[in-house]
A tleap script that builds the chain and sets N, CA, C and O, in Angstrom:
source leaprc.protein.ff14SB
mol = sequence {
  NMET SER ALA TYR VAL THR VAL LYS GLY LEU
  THR ARG VAL PHE ASP VAL SER LYS PRO TRP
  LEU ASN ARG VAL LEU GLU ARG ARG GLY LYS
  ALA PHE LEU THR ALA VAL SER ASP VAL ASP
  PHE GLU ILE GLU GLU ARG THR THR TYR ALA
  LEU VAL GLY GLU SER GLY SER GLY LYS SER
  THR ILE GLY ARG MET LEU VAL GLY LEU LEU
  ARG PRO THR ASP GLY ASP VAL GLU VAL GLU
  GLY VAL ASN LEU ALA THR GLU THR ASP SER
  GLU ARG ILE CTRP
}
set mol.1.N position { 19.521 146.737 100.332 }
set mol.1.CA position { 18.870 145.944 101.265 }
set mol.1.C position { 18.188 145.667 100.730 }
set mol.1.O position { 18.017 146.474 99.816 }
set mol.2.N position { 17.010 144.211 100.676 }
set mol.2.CA position { 16.142 144.440 99.987 }
set mol.2.C position { 14.840 144.183 101.469 }
set mol.2.O position { 15.170 144.141 102.655 }
set mol.3.N position { 13.717 144.078 101.058 }
set mol.3.CA position { 12.722 144.494 102.232 }
set mol.3.C position { 12.703 142.850 103.087 }
set mol.3.O position { 12.783 141.749 102.543 }
set mol.4.N position { 12.597 143.090 104.267 }
set mol.4.CA position { 12.402 141.629 105.368 }
set mol.4.C position { 10.655 141.341 105.288 }
set mol.4.O position { 10.143 140.224 105.225 }
set mol.5.N position { 9.872 142.739 105.309 }
set mol.5.CA position { 8.739 142.433 105.784 }
set mol.5.C position { 7.925 143.255 104.639 }
set mol.5.O position { 8.159 144.462 104.711 }
set mol.6.N position { 7.148 142.940 103.741 }
set mol.6.CA position { 6.661 144.053 102.391 }
set mol.6.C position { 4.959 143.896 102.496 }
set mol.6.O position { 4.514 142.938 101.864 }
set mol.7.N position { 4.145 144.583 103.094 }
set mol.7.CA position { 2.769 145.306 103.094 }
set mol.7.C position { 2.511 146.024 101.759 }
set mol.7.O position { 3.155 146.979 101.325 }
set mol.8.N position { 1.459 145.407 101.176 }
set mol.8.CA position { 0.900 146.006 100.298 }
set mol.8.C position { -0.470 146.368 99.597 }
set mol.8.O position { -0.876 145.817 98.573 }
set mol.9.N position { -1.003 147.179 100.154 }
set mol.9.CA position { -2.830 147.425 100.011 }
set mol.9.C position { -3.612 146.472 101.162 }
set mol.9.O position { -4.570 145.715 101.003 }
set mol.10.N position { -3.052 146.705 102.054 }
set mol.10.CA position { -3.263 145.618 103.716 }
set mol.10.C position { -4.926 146.765 103.770 }
set mol.10.O position { -5.122 147.966 103.585 }
set mol.11.N position { -5.803 145.605 104.114 }
set mol.11.CA position { -7.215 146.081 104.368 }
set mol.11.C position { -8.071 144.991 104.831 }
set mol.11.O position { -8.475 144.022 104.189 }
set mol.12.N position { -8.332 145.378 106.334 }
set mol.12.CA position { -9.301 144.387 106.904 }
set mol.12.C position { -10.582 144.662 106.935 }
set mol.12.O position { -10.751 145.834 107.274 }
set mol.13.N position { -11.741 143.993 106.692 }
set mol.13.CA position { -13.279 144.951 107.438 }
set mol.13.C position { -13.476 143.502 107.439 }
set mol.13.O position { -13.260 142.528 106.718 }
set mol.14.N position { -14.351 144.014 109.390 }
set mol.14.CA position { -14.960 143.746 109.916 }
set mol.14.C position { -16.435 143.625 110.106 }
set mol.14.O position { -17.085 144.608 110.463 }
set mol.15.N position { -17.238 141.964 109.788 }
set mol.15.CA position { -18.851 141.854 109.531 }
set mol.15.C position { -19.724 142.099 111.620 }
set mol.15.O position { -20.021 141.255 112.465 }
set mol.16.N position { -19.789 143.202 111.620 }
set mol.16.CA position { -20.120 143.936 113.266 }
set mol.16.C position { -21.684 143.640 112.695 }
set mol.16.O position { -22.431 144.206 113.493 }
set mol.17.N position { -22.389 143.060 111.766 }
set mol.17.CA position { -24.081 142.838 112.357 }
set mol.17.C position { -24.403 142.399 113.573 }
set mol.17.O position { -23.721 142.042 114.533 }
set mol.18.N position { -25.754 142.495 113.349 }
set mol.18.CA position { -26.463 141.801 114.253 }
set mol.18.C position { -26.832 140.461 113.625 }
set mol.18.O position { -26.611 140.046 112.487 }
set mol.19.N position { -27.595 139.762 114.902 }
set mol.19.CA position { -27.670 138.396 114.262 }
set mol.19.C position { -29.055 137.926 113.288 }
set mol.19.O position { -30.216 138.226 113.564 }
set mol.20.N position { -28.854 137.559 112.744 }
set mol.20.CA position { -29.678 137.095 110.882 }
set mol.20.C position { -31.461 137.856 111.609 }
set mol.20.O position { -32.112 138.874 111.373 }
set mol.21.N position { -31.585 136.937 112.317 }
set mol.21.CA position { -33.265 137.300 113.079 }
set mol.21.C position { -33.035 139.074 113.140 }
set mol.21.O position { -33.343 139.749 112.158 }
set mol.22.N position { -32.598 139.569 114.109 }
set mol.22.CA position { -32.626 140.473 114.417 }
set mol.22.C position { -32.741 141.714 113.632 }
set mol.22.O position { -33.369 142.745 113.874 }
set mol.23.N position { -31.972 141.375 112.612 }
set mol.23.CA position { -31.743 142.197 111.082 }
set mol.23.C position { -32.993 141.734 110.436 }
set mol.23.O position { -33.723 142.643 110.038 }
set mol.24.N position { -33.420 140.457 110.234 }
set mol.24.CA position { -34.907 140.237 109.299 }
set mol.24.C position { -36.054 140.982 110.162 }
set mol.24.O position { -37.180 141.160 109.699 }
set mol.25.N position { -35.734 141.334 111.250 }
set mol.25.CA position { -37.073 141.715 112.094 }
set mol.25.C position { -37.398 143.158 112.047 }
set mol.25.O position { -38.465 143.752 111.892 }
set mol.26.N position { -35.568 143.756 112.313 }
set mol.26.CA position { -35.682 144.754 112.091 }
set mol.26.C position { -35.139 145.793 110.578 }
set mol.26.O position { -34.404 146.780 110.542 }
set mol.27.N position { -35.693 145.233 109.726 }
set mol.27.CA position { -35.473 145.619 108.626 }
set mol.27.C position { -33.868 146.353 108.242 }
set mol.27.O position { -33.678 147.288 107.464 }
set mol.28.N position { -32.789 145.571 109.083 }
set mol.28.CA position { -31.655 146.451 108.710 }
set mol.28.C position { -30.630 144.963 107.700 }
set mol.28.O position { -30.674 143.752 107.919 }
set mol.29.N position { -29.898 145.652 106.737 }
set mol.29.CA position { -29.169 144.943 105.729 }
set mol.29.C position { -27.932 144.717 107.244 }
set mol.29.O position { -28.101 144.964 108.438 }
set mol.30.N position { -26.785 144.180 106.525 }
set mol.30.CA position { -25.410 143.462 107.533 }
set mol.30.C position { -24.746 145.354 107.605 }
set mol.30.O position { -24.963 146.363 106.933 }
set mol.31.N position { -23.821 144.997 108.901 }
set mol.31.CA position { -22.685 146.203 109.168 }
set mol.31.C position { -21.918 145.965 108.966 }
set mol.31.O position { -21.616 144.848 109.386 }
set mol.32.N position { -20.978 146.626 108.252 }
set mol.32.CA position { -19.267 146.795 108.186 }
set mol.32.C position { -18.587 147.745 108.894 }
set mol.32.O position { -19.122 148.834 109.097 }
set mol.33.N position { -16.956 147.386 109.500 }
set mol.33.CA position { -16.518 148.049 109.907 }
set mol.33.C position { -14.873 148.604 109.224 }
set mol.33.O position { -14.228 147.564 109.354 }
set mol.34.N position { -14.284 149.232 108.843 }
set mol.34.CA position { -13.406 149.077 107.558 }
set mol.34.C position { -12.595 149.362 109.069 }
set mol.34.O position { -12.935 150.414 109.610 }
set mol.35.N position { -11.214 148.259 110.048 }
set mol.35.CA position { -10.050 148.701 111.024 }
set mol.35.C position { -8.819 149.339 110.194 }
set mol.35.O position { -8.096 150.059 110.882 }
set mol.36.N position { -8.477 149.210 108.925 }
set mol.36.CA position { -7.787 148.883 108.611 }
set mol.36.C position { -7.639 149.329 106.990 }
set mol.36.O position { -8.473 148.614 106.435 }
set mol.37.N position { -6.913 150.257 105.833 }
set mol.37.CA position { -7.560 150.745 104.954 }
set mol.37.C position { -6.541 150.871 104.239 }
set mol.37.O position { -5.972 151.895 104.619 }
set mol.38.N position { -5.743 150.194 103.042 }
set mol.38.CA position { -5.393 150.200 102.549 }
set mol.38.C position { -4.103 150.337 102.637 }
set mol.38.O position { -3.751 151.070 101.711 }
set mol.39.N position { -2.938 149.913 103.465 }
set mol.39.CA position { -1.315 150.321 104.565 }
set mol.39.C position { -0.496 149.415 103.256 }
set mol.39.O position { -0.507 148.363 102.616 }
set mol.40.N position { -0.002 150.358 103.387 }
set mol.40.CA position { 1.513 149.775 102.687 }
set mol.40.C position { 2.683 150.193 103.837 }
set mol.40.O position { 2.685 150.941 104.815 }
set mol.41.N position { 3.574 149.401 103.260 }
set mol.41.CA position { 4.953 149.710 104.158 }
set mol.41.C position { 6.135 148.749 103.768 }
set mol.41.O position { 5.800 147.922 102.920 }
set mol.42.N position { 7.403 148.670 104.178 }
set mol.42.CA position { 8.390 147.918 104.396 }
set mol.42.C position { 9.336 147.769 104.952 }
set mol.42.O position { 10.071 148.718 105.226 }
set mol.43.N position { 9.634 146.373 105.326 }
set mol.43.CA position { 10.833 147.369 106.773 }
set mol.43.C position { 11.888 146.072 106.575 }
set mol.43.O position { 11.744 144.850 106.577 }
set mol.44.N position { 12.936 146.918 106.415 }
set mol.44.CA position { 13.998 146.259 105.980 }
set mol.44.C position { 14.811 145.673 107.730 }
set mol.44.O position { 14.689 145.958 108.922 }
set mol.45.N position { 15.740 144.601 106.745 }
set mol.45.CA position { 16.239 143.415 108.058 }
set mol.45.C position { 17.240 144.702 108.849 }
set mol.45.O position { 17.640 145.758 108.360 }
set mol.46.N position { 17.455 144.111 110.310 }
set mol.46.CA position { 18.417 144.321 111.097 }
set mol.46.C position { 17.734 146.161 111.661 }
set mol.46.O position { 18.315 146.920 112.438 }
set mol.47.N position { 16.627 146.370 111.075 }
set mol.47.CA position { 15.787 147.758 111.638 }
set mol.47.C position { 14.729 147.466 112.732 }
set mol.47.O position { 14.273 146.462 113.280 }
set mol.48.N position { 14.610 148.355 112.775 }
set mol.48.CA position { 13.664 148.790 114.351 }
set mol.48.C position { 12.253 150.280 113.614 }
set mol.48.O position { 12.537 151.386 113.154 }
set mol.49.N position { 10.977 149.708 113.777 }
set mol.49.CA position { 10.070 150.705 113.541 }
set mol.49.C position { 9.073 150.407 114.736 }
set mol.49.O position { 9.061 149.338 115.347 }
set mol.50.N position { 8.209 151.516 115.002 }
set mol.50.CA position { 7.353 152.304 115.341 }
set mol.50.C position { 6.007 152.306 115.049 }
set mol.50.O position { 5.786 153.110 114.144 }
set mol.51.N position { 4.706 151.568 115.555 }
set mol.51.CA position { 3.550 152.092 114.693 }
set mol.51.C position { 2.703 152.443 115.631 }
set mol.51.O position { 2.122 151.843 116.536 }
set mol.52.N position { 2.749 153.836 115.142 }
set mol.52.CA position { 1.767 154.732 116.798 }
set mol.52.C position { 0.059 155.026 116.154 }
set mol.52.O position { -0.497 154.837 115.072 }
set mol.53.N position { -0.146 155.308 116.832 }
set mol.53.CA position { -1.849 156.095 116.183 }
set mol.53.C position { -2.830 155.910 117.143 }
set mol.53.O position { -2.892 154.898 117.842 }
set mol.54.N position { -3.394 156.595 117.189 }
set mol.54.CA position { -4.888 157.008 118.155 }
set mol.54.C position { -5.425 155.456 118.447 }
set mol.54.O position { -5.343 154.513 117.659 }
set mol.55.N position { -5.940 155.443 119.657 }
set mol.55.CA position { -6.830 154.250 120.742 }
set mol.55.C position { -8.026 153.935 119.007 }
set mol.55.O position { -8.917 154.645 118.541 }
set mol.56.N position { -7.607 152.944 118.651 }
set mol.56.CA position { -8.552 152.211 117.882 }
set mol.56.C position { -8.477 152.431 116.280 }
set mol.56.O position { -9.468 152.239 115.575 }
set mol.57.N position { -6.838 152.978 115.592 }
set mol.57.CA position { -6.647 153.247 114.566 }
set mol.57.C position { -6.320 152.121 113.536 }
set mol.57.O position { -6.065 152.276 112.342 }
set mol.58.N position { -6.385 150.839 114.314 }
set mol.58.CA position { -6.221 149.509 113.216 }
set mol.58.C position { -4.428 149.331 113.987 }
set mol.58.O position { -3.698 149.031 113.042 }
set mol.59.N position { -3.566 149.422 115.329 }
set mol.59.CA position { -2.146 148.725 115.181 }
set mol.59.C position { -2.720 147.828 115.979 }
set mol.59.O position { -1.556 148.202 116.120 }
set mol.60.N position { -3.221 147.102 116.606 }
set mol.60.CA position { -3.233 145.650 116.928 }
set mol.60.C position { -3.812 144.834 116.018 }
set mol.60.O position { -3.631 143.616 116.040 }
set mol.61.N position { -4.830 145.655 114.821 }
set mol.61.CA position { -5.246 144.326 113.534 }
set mol.61.C position { -3.892 144.170 112.931 }
set mol.61.O position { -3.346 143.078 112.770 }
set mol.62.N position { -3.374 145.344 112.602 }
set mol.62.CA position { -2.395 145.330 111.978 }
set mol.62.C position { -1.374 144.414 111.869 }
set mol.62.O position { -0.922 143.724 110.955 }
set mol.63.N position { -1.067 144.621 113.304 }
set mol.63.CA position { 0.096 143.232 114.055 }
set mol.63.C position { -0.590 141.646 113.884 }
set mol.63.O position { 0.004 140.572 113.786 }
set mol.64.N position { -1.715 141.862 113.886 }
set mol.64.CA position { -2.439 140.313 114.046 }
set mol.64.C position { -2.348 139.578 112.762 }
set mol.64.O position { -2.391 138.372 112.520 }
set mol.65.N position { -2.163 140.981 111.738 }
set mol.65.CA position { -2.145 140.546 109.676 }
set mol.65.C position { -0.830 140.099 110.066 }
set mol.65.O position { -0.480 138.961 109.756 }
set mol.66.N position { 0.155 141.079 110.891 }
set mol.66.CA position { 1.859 140.299 110.256 }
set mol.66.C position { 2.198 139.160 110.856 }
set mol.66.O position { 3.031 138.413 110.344 }
set mol.67.N position { 1.559 138.863 112.088 }
set mol.67.CA position { 1.989 137.481 112.809 }
set mol.67.C position { 0.722 136.529 111.975 }
set mol.67.O position { 0.753 135.394 112.450 }
set mol.68.N position { -0.197 136.632 111.059 }
set mol.68.CA position { -0.955 135.399 110.844 }
set mol.68.C position { -1.927 135.480 111.416 }
set mol.68.O position { -2.874 134.770 111.079 }
set mol.69.N position { -2.039 136.431 112.550 }
set mol.69.CA position { -3.394 135.692 113.452 }
set mol.69.C position { -4.979 135.922 113.041 }
set mol.69.O position { -6.007 135.374 113.439 }
set mol.70.N position { -4.663 137.290 111.773 }
set mol.70.CA position { -6.000 137.884 111.061 }
set mol.70.C position { -5.581 137.357 109.639 }
set mol.70.O position { -4.396 137.314 109.307 }
set mol.71.N position { -6.548 136.981 108.860 }
set mol.71.CA position { -6.287 137.048 107.568 }
set mol.71.C position { -6.822 138.538 107.137 }
set mol.71.O position { -7.829 138.999 107.674 }
set mol.72.N position { -5.792 139.569 105.723 }
set mol.72.CA position { -6.309 140.131 104.966 }
set mol.72.C position { -7.611 140.196 104.387 }
set mol.72.O position { -7.570 139.411 103.439 }
set mol.73.N position { -8.685 140.685 104.446 }
set mol.73.CA position { -9.764 141.107 103.742 }
set mol.73.C position { -9.356 141.283 102.329 }
set mol.73.O position { -9.699 140.470 101.470 }
set mol.74.N position { -8.325 142.769 101.955 }
set mol.74.CA position { -7.599 142.760 100.778 }
set mol.74.C position { -5.993 142.611 101.037 }
set mol.74.O position { -5.603 142.328 102.169 }
set mol.75.N position { -5.267 142.765 100.192 }
set mol.75.CA position { -3.335 142.941 100.345 }
set mol.75.C position { -2.958 142.382 100.677 }
set mol.75.O position { -3.514 141.707 101.543 }
set mol.76.N position { -1.953 142.199 100.382 }
set mol.76.CA position { -0.600 141.767 100.802 }
set mol.76.C position { 0.317 141.871 101.927 }
set mol.76.O position { 0.844 142.868 102.421 }
set mol.77.N position { 0.442 140.009 102.390 }
set mol.77.CA position { 1.902 141.001 103.716 }
set mol.77.C position { 3.031 139.557 102.919 }
set mol.77.O position { 2.528 138.585 102.356 }
set mol.78.N position { 3.674 139.646 102.983 }
set mol.78.CA position { 5.269 138.809 102.554 }
set mol.78.C position { 6.413 139.264 103.580 }
set mol.78.O position { 6.733 140.409 103.902 }
set mol.79.N position { 7.002 137.878 104.051 }
set mol.79.CA position { 8.023 138.040 105.228 }
set mol.79.C position { 8.789 136.986 104.299 }
set mol.79.O position { 8.682 135.797 103.999 }
set mol.80.N position { 9.544 137.972 104.033 }
set mol.80.CA position { 11.152 137.211 104.039 }
set mol.80.C position { 9.943 136.172 102.243 }
set mol.80.O position { 9.679 134.971 102.179 }
set mol.81.N position { 9.589 137.197 101.267 }
set mol.81.CA position { 9.303 136.829 100.128 }
set mol.81.C position { 8.236 135.453 100.129 }
set mol.81.O position { 8.180 134.662 99.187 }
set mol.82.N position { 7.439 135.348 101.341 }
set mol.82.CA position { 6.331 134.237 101.340 }
set mol.82.C position { 4.856 135.418 101.582 }
set mol.82.O position { 4.781 136.341 102.392 }
set mol.83.N position { 3.884 134.993 100.629 }
set mol.83.CA position { 2.899 135.511 100.724 }
set mol.83.C position { 2.042 135.066 102.301 }
set mol.83.O position { 2.063 133.839 102.397 }
set mol.84.N position { 1.507 135.552 103.204 }
set mol.84.CA position { 0.473 135.740 103.914 }
set mol.84.C position { -0.649 135.188 103.602 }
set mol.84.O position { -0.970 134.000 103.563 }
set mol.85.N position { -1.242 136.163 103.377 }
set mol.85.CA position { -2.616 136.381 102.601 }
set mol.85.C position { -3.127 134.890 101.563 }
set mol.85.O position { -4.164 134.445 101.072 }
set mol.86.N position { -1.715 134.541 101.632 }
set mol.86.CA position { -2.537 133.171 100.671 }
set mol.86.C position { -2.105 132.014 100.809 }
set mol.86.O position { -2.477 130.937 100.343 }
set mol.87.N position { -1.031 132.396 101.698 }
set mol.87.CA position { -0.407 130.605 102.415 }
set mol.87.C position { -1.503 129.644 103.210 }
set mol.87.O position { -2.032 129.965 104.274 }
set mol.88.N position { -1.707 128.596 102.606 }
set mol.88.CA position { -2.218 127.572 103.728 }
set mol.88.C position { -2.645 127.863 105.039 }
set mol.88.O position { -2.623 129.091 105.123 }
set mol.89.N position { -2.994 127.414 106.023 }
set mol.89.CA position { -2.451 126.724 107.480 }
set mol.89.C position { -1.289 125.723 107.236 }
set mol.89.O position { -0.136 125.993 107.573 }
set mol.90.N position { -1.559 124.825 106.774 }
set mol.90.CA position { -1.203 123.475 106.489 }
set mol.90.C position { 0.619 124.113 106.069 }
set mol.90.O position { 1.525 123.429 106.543 }
set mol.91.N position { 1.006 125.314 105.251 }
set mol.91.CA position { 2.107 125.348 104.710 }
set mol.91.C position { 3.227 126.340 105.589 }
set mol.91.O position { 4.427 126.604 105.510 }
set mol.92.N position { 1.999 126.737 106.524 }
set mol.92.CA position { 2.730 127.839 107.975 }
set mol.92.C position { 3.605 126.754 108.506 }
set mol.92.O position { 3.452 125.532 108.500 }
set mol.93.N position { 4.738 127.653 109.051 }
set mol.93.CA position { 5.459 126.641 109.661 }
set mol.93.C position { 6.304 127.723 111.082 }
set mol.93.O position { 7.047 128.697 110.957 }
set mol.94.N position { 5.943 127.236 111.977 }
set mol.94.CA position { 5.327 127.696 113.299 }
set mol.94.C position { 6.987 127.642 113.938 }
set mol.94.O position { 7.207 127.942 115.111 }
savepdb mol mol.pdb
quit
């Protein structure tokens, strides 16, 4: 059986910096939060999996990237061979 969903090198980094003026006045740079780092897995058709982990471990972020609500910072999400990371909004079929 071939993989229905393939995830390779999935990474999501959020910019959690203060507003520009605050950073200038406080002489601080940008701040980033890595929510998901280099995740790989495959899901075959007609199978069930559970994504488990501690609070704040990135489960919801992975789920949002799988359904296309968030774009990955790096990596690929393929569903039936269609790469969601490179697909434009106009190409998506809901």
